[in-house]
C-alpha positions as CSV (number, residue, x, y, z in Angstrom):
1,M,5.6,44.3,31.3
2,V,9.2,43.5,32.2
3,D,10.7,41.8,29.2
4,G,7.3,41.7,27.5
5,W,6.8,41.2,23.8
6,Y,4.5,43.6,22.0
7,H,3.0,44.2,18.6
8,V,3.0,48.0,18.1
9,T,1.2,49.9,15.4
10,A,0.8,53.6,14.8
11,R,-1.2,55.3,11.9
12,G,-1.4,58.6,10.3
13,I,-4.3,60.9,11.2
14,E,-7.3,60.5,8.8
15,R,-5.3,57.8,7.1
16,R,-2.8,60.3,5.8
17,S,0.7,59.4,4.8
18,I,3.4,59.6,7.5
19,F,6.2,58.9,5.0
20,A,6.3,61.0,1.9
21,D,9.4,59.6,0.2
22,A,12.5,57.5,0.6
23,R,14.3,60.0,2.8
24,D,11.4,59.9,5.4
25,H,11.7,56.2,5.4
26,A,15.5,56.2,5.8
27,H,15.3,58.7,8.7
28,F,12.7,56.5,10.4
29,D,15.3,53.7,10.2
30,E,17.7,56.0,11.9
31,L,15.1,56.8,14.6
32,L,14.5,53.0,15.2
33,E,18.3,52.6,15.8
34,E,18.3,55.5,18.2
35,T,15.2,54.1,20.0
36,V,16.9,50.7,20.4
37,E,20.0,52.3,21.8
38,R,18.4,54.9,24.0
39,F,15.7,52.8,25.6
40,R,17.4,49.4,25.3
41,I,14.3,47.8,23.8
42,V,14.8,44.8,21.5
43,L,13.4,45.2,18.0
44,H,12.6,41.8,16.4
45,A,10.7,42.9,13.2
46,Y,9.2,46.0,11.6
47,V,7.6,47.3,8.5
48,Q,7.0,50.9,7.3
49,M,4.0,51.5,5.1
50,A,2.8,54.8,3.6
51,N,0.4,55.7,6.4
52,H,1.3,53.4,9.2
53,Y,4.0,51.2,10.7
54,H,4.2,47.9,12.6
55,L,6.9,46.9,15.2
56,L,7.5,43.6,17.0
57,V,9.4,44.6,20.1
58,Q,10.5,43.3,23.5
59,T,11.0,45.5,26.6
60,P,13.6,44.3,29.1
61,E,13.1,47.6,31.0
62,A,9.3,47.8,30.9
63,N,9.5,51.2,29.1
64,L,7.4,50.7,26.0
65,S,5.4,53.9,26.4
66,R,8.4,56.1,26.8
67,A,10.2,54.5,23.9
68,I,7.4,54.6,21.3
69,Q,6.3,58.1,22.4
70,W,9.9,59.3,21.8
71,L,10.0,57.6,18.4
72,N,6.7,59.1,17.3
73,V,7.4,62.6,18.6
74,S,10.8,62.6,16.9
75,H,9.3,61.4,13.6
76,V,6.5,64.0,13.6
77,A,9.0,66.8,14.4
78,W,11.2,65.7,11.5
79,F,8.3,65.2,9.1
80,N,6.6,68.6,9.9
81,R,9.9,70.5,9.7
82,R,11.0,68.8,6.4
83,H,7.6,69.2,4.7
84,G,6.7,72.6,6.1
85,R,3.6,71.5,7.9
86,V,2.2,72.0,11.5
87,G,-0.2,70.1,13.7
88,P,-0.7,66.4,14.5
89,L,0.5,63.7,12.1
90,M,-0.4,60.5,14.1
91,Q,-3.8,59.2,14.8
92,G,-3.8,59.5,18.6
93,R,-1.7,57.2,20.8
94,F,0.0,54.2,19.3
95,K,-1.6,50.8,19.8
96,S,0.3,48.0,21.6
97,V,-0.9,44.3,21.9
98,P,1.0,42.0,24.4
99,V,2.3,38.9,22.7
100,E,2.9,35.8,24.8
101,D,6.4,34.7,23.6
102,A,8.7,34.0,20.7
103,G,6.4,31.1,19.6
104,W,3.5,33.4,19.0
105,A,5.8,36.2,17.7
106,Y,7.0,33.9,14.9
107,E,3.6,33.9,13.1
108,L,3.2,37.6,13.9
109,S,6.5,38.4,12.3
110,L,5.2,36.8,9.1
111,Y,2.1,38.9,9.3
112,V,4.2,42.1,9.7
113,H,6.5,41.2,6.8
114,L,3.6,40.4,4.5
115,N,2.1,43.9,4.8
116,P,3.6,45.4,1.6
117,V,1.8,42.9,-0.6
118,M,-1.6,43.1,1.1
119,R,-3.4,45.0,-1.6
120,R,-5.9,44.5,-4.4
121,G,-3.5,44.7,-7.2
122,L,-2.0,41.4,-6.0
123,G,-5.3,39.8,-5.1
124,L,-4.7,40.3,-1.4
125,D,-7.3,43.0,-0.4
126,K,-9.8,42.0,2.3
127,T,-12.0,40.0,0.0
128,G,-9.1,38.2,-1.7
129,K,-7.4,37.3,1.7
130,R,-10.7,35.9,3.0
131,A,-11.3,33.8,-0.1
132,E,-7.7,32.4,0.0
133,A,-7.8,31.7,3.7
134,Q,-11.1,29.8,3.3
135,G,-9.8,27.8,0.3
136,L,-12.3,29.4,-2.1
137,R,-9.6,30.7,-4.3
138,T,-6.0,29.6,-5.1
139,P,-3.5,32.1,-6.5
140,T,-1.8,31.4,-9.7
141,A,2.0,30.7,-9.8
142,D,2.4,34.1,-11.6
143,E,0.5,35.9,-8.7
144,V,2.7,34.2,-6.1
145,G,5.8,35.1,-8.0
146,R,4.8,38.8,-8.2
147,R,4.0,38.9,-4.5
148,L,7.4,37.4,-3.6
149,Q,9.2,39.7,-6.0
150,E,7.6,42.8,-4.4
151,L,8.5,41.5,-0.9
152,R,12.2,41.0,-2.0
153,E,12.4,44.5,-3.4
154,Y,10.6,46.3,-0.6
155,R,13.3,48.2,1.3
156,W,11.4,49.5,4.3
157,S,10.9,46.3,6.4
158,S,13.1,43.7,8.2
159,Y,11.9,41.0,5.7
160,R,15.0,41.3,3.5
161,A,17.2,40.8,6.5
162,Y,15.2,37.7,7.6
163,A,15.1,36.2,4.2
164,G,18.9,36.7,3.5
165,Y,18.5,39.3,0.8
166,A,20.2,42.1,2.8
167,Q,22.5,42.3,5.7
168,A,20.7,42.8,9.0
169,P,21.4,46.1,10.9
170,K,23.0,45.7,14.3
171,W,19.9,47.2,15.9
172,L,17.6,44.4,14.6
173,T,17.4,41.1,16.6
174,R,16.5,38.1,14.4
175,S,17.8,35.2,16.4
176,E,14.8,34.5,18.7
177,V,12.3,34.5,15.9
178,L,14.5,32.6,13.4
179,D,15.1,29.9,16.1
180,R,11.4,29.1,15.7
181,A,11.8,28.5,12.0
182,A,14.3,25.6,12.3
183,R,16.6,24.1,14.9
184,E,19.7,24.1,12.6
185,P,20.9,27.7,12.0
186,G,21.9,26.8,8.5
187,K,18.3,26.0,7.6
188,Q,16.5,28.9,9.4
189,I,16.5,31.5,6.6
190,A,15.4,29.0,3.9
191,R,12.6,27.8,6.2
192,Y,11.5,31.4,6.9
193,R,11.3,32.2,3.2
194,A,9.4,29.0,2.6
195,D,6.9,29.9,5.3
196,V,6.4,33.3,3.7
197,Q,5.7,31.6,0.4
198,D,3.2,29.3,2.0
199,R,1.2,32.2,3.4
200,L,1.2,33.8,0.0
201,T,0.1,30.6,-1.6
202,M,-2.4,29.1,0.9
203,G,-3.5,32.2,2.9
204,V,-3.3,32.9,6.6
205,D,-4.7,30.3,9.1
206,P,-8.2,31.6,9.9
207,V,-7.9,30.6,13.5
208,W,-4.7,32.5,14.0
209,K,-6.0,35.5,12.0
210,E,-9.0,35.7,14.3
211,Q,-6.7,35.8,17.3
212,A,-4.5,38.4,15.7
213,R,-7.5,40.7,15.3
214,D,-8.0,40.7,19.0
215,T,-6.8,44.1,20.4
216,F,-6.3,42.7,23.9
217,A,-3.5,40.1,23.6
218,L,-2.0,37.5,21.4
219,G,-1.3,34.2,23.1
220,S,-2.7,31.2,24.9
221,E,-5.9,31.5,26.9
222,I,-3.9,31.1,30.1
223,F,-1.7,34.1,29.1
224,R,-4.7,36.2,28.2
225,E,-6.6,35.3,31.4
226,R,-3.5,36.3,33.4
227,L,-3.5,39.7,31.7
228,R,-7.2,40.1,32.3
229,H,-6.6,39.4,36.0
230,L,-3.9,42.0,36.3
231,T,-6.1,44.5,34.6
232,R,-9.1,43.7,36.9
233,V,-7.0,44.2,40.1
234,G,-5.3,47.3,38.8
235,R,-1.8,45.8,38.7
236,E,0.8,46.8,36.2
237,I,4.3,45.4,36.1
238,A,6.0,48.7,35.3
239,E,9.5,48.5,36.6
240,P,12.3,46.1,35.8
241,S,13.6,43.7,38.5
242,G,17.1,42.3,38.6
243,L,18.2,44.2,35.4
244,H,21.3,46.4,35.0
245,R,20.6,50.0,35.9
246,R,21.5,52.8,33.6
247,M,25.0,54.1,34.5
248,E,25.8,57.6,35.5
249,W,28.2,59.5,33.4
250,E,31.0,59.5,36.0
251,D,30.7,55.8,36.4
252,I,31.0,55.3,32.6
253,K,34.1,57.5,32.6
254,K,35.7,55.5,35.4
255,A,35.0,52.2,33.7
256,V,36.6,53.3,30.4
257,A,39.5,55.0,32.2
258,E,40.2,51.7,33.9
259,V,40.6,50.0,30.5
260,V,42.5,52.6,28.5
261,G,44.1,54.7,31.2
262,E,43.1,58.2,32.5
263,R,45.5,60.0,30.2
264,S,44.1,58.4,27.1
265,L,40.5,59.0,28.0
266,L,40.1,62.2,25.9
267,R,43.4,62.3,24.0
268,R,43.2,62.7,20.3
269,G,44.4,59.8,18.2
270,T,43.6,57.1,20.8
271,A,40.5,54.9,21.3
272,G,39.7,56.5,24.6
273,K,37.1,59.1,23.4
274,P,35.3,56.9,20.9
275,L,35.1,54.1,23.6
276,L,33.7,56.7,26.0
277,L,31.1,57.9,23.5
278,W,30.1,54.3,22.6
279,A,29.7,53.3,26.3
280,A,27.8,56.5,27.1
281,R,25.3,55.6,24.3
282,R,25.1,51.9,25.2
283,Y,25.1,52.0,29.0
284,G,24.1,55.6,29.9
285,G,21.3,56.1,27.3
286,L,22.7,59.5,26.4
287,T,21.5,61.1,23.2
288,L,24.1,62.0,20.6
289,R,23.9,65.6,21.6
290,K,24.3,64.9,25.3
291,A,27.2,62.6,24.7
292,G,28.9,65.3,22.6
293,E,28.4,67.9,25.4
294,A,29.8,65.5,28.0
295,V,33.1,65.1,26.2
296,G,33.7,68.9,26.0
297,G,31.5,70.0,23.1
298,M,31.3,67.8,20.1
299,D,28.7,68.0,17.3
300,Y,26.1,65.2,17.5
301,T,26.8,64.2,13.9
302,A,30.5,63.8,14.8
303,V,29.5,61.7,17.8
304,A,27.5,59.4,15.5
305,M,30.3,59.1,13.1
306,A,32.9,58.3,15.9
307,V,30.7,55.5,17.3
308,K,30.0,54.0,13.9
309,R,33.7,54.1,12.9
310,L,34.6,52.4,16.3
311,E,32.2,49.6,15.7
312,Q,33.3,49.1,12.1
313,R,37.0,49.1,13.0
314,A,36.4,46.6,15.8
315,D,35.2,44.0,13.2
316,G,38.8,43.7,11.9
317,D,40.9,44.9,14.9
318,R,41.2,42.3,17.6
319,A,43.0,44.6,20.0
320,L,40.2,47.2,19.8
321,K,37.6,44.5,20.1
322,R,39.2,43.3,23.3
323,L,39.1,46.9,24.7
324,M,35.4,47.1,23.9
325,Q,34.8,43.7,25.6
326,Q,36.7,44.9,28.7
327,V,34.6,48.0,28.9
328,E,31.4,45.9,28.5
329,A,32.6,43.6,31.3
330,K,33.1,46.6,33.7
331,C,29.8,48.3,32.7
332,E,27.8,45.1,33.2
333,M,29.2,44.2,36.6
């Protein structure tokens, strides 16, 4: 769907691990960043577990399948090459469940972020979760404390960014979900942390949990019926309408040249080339390798470094920030 929200999950074949160590997890973070930039999806929340992952994403360009397929293929290629294995790693195609809007996505984000503590050692296996949700068992203060501590220390999810324990990466969008926590921005993070603690103390609402189990859609009955109707009549909203198109390389060059001047476009020591690479990634969807080739043969790692340095410098350089804003304005016309 155009601008649709989705809960995406993918699992290892035969429940095998798809992350063997911290480097695998860190590289998956890098792939998430690349997926956001390349396919212009919006990533609202995520968690990486040993043998599966969850994403909460929004698709302004109705390109979920292409984005997640690229993510999975890239991860499998990395994992197999690094660990000397061959063959499939993922259990078939990923699963995606449409989500009605940010209101429904809020509770889903809590579910995603709670995954690292959903295990028997913390009293949250299937039996324990059911007992707490039905009010048959109340966790002790010590149990809740250990659950919260593990969540705070778990590095491979967006929870630490939501709860204010770590800086949010630029490729993670928190605002729409946190706006549902509290109206006042200064209270949103504290409210989100409190809601997490509530779920770890009183359990998940059984009604919501039953809806979340549904593999068809998460939302109101009106929303679900609309999706059923589209499925019955064979319709699929597959292409974006009224969105900015991907720019061609020559158009990107022209836009940047109009800001910095033709002579400065590829000259060493100027902002021209880094701006061109940044715009190519952001508005052209070029891979690091393709962007490097487009500027005359530049290693993809050097491209990544150039773009990151540009963004970091812009935080404290008003003149450079203005140049980037001018390029943005021309590319978004």
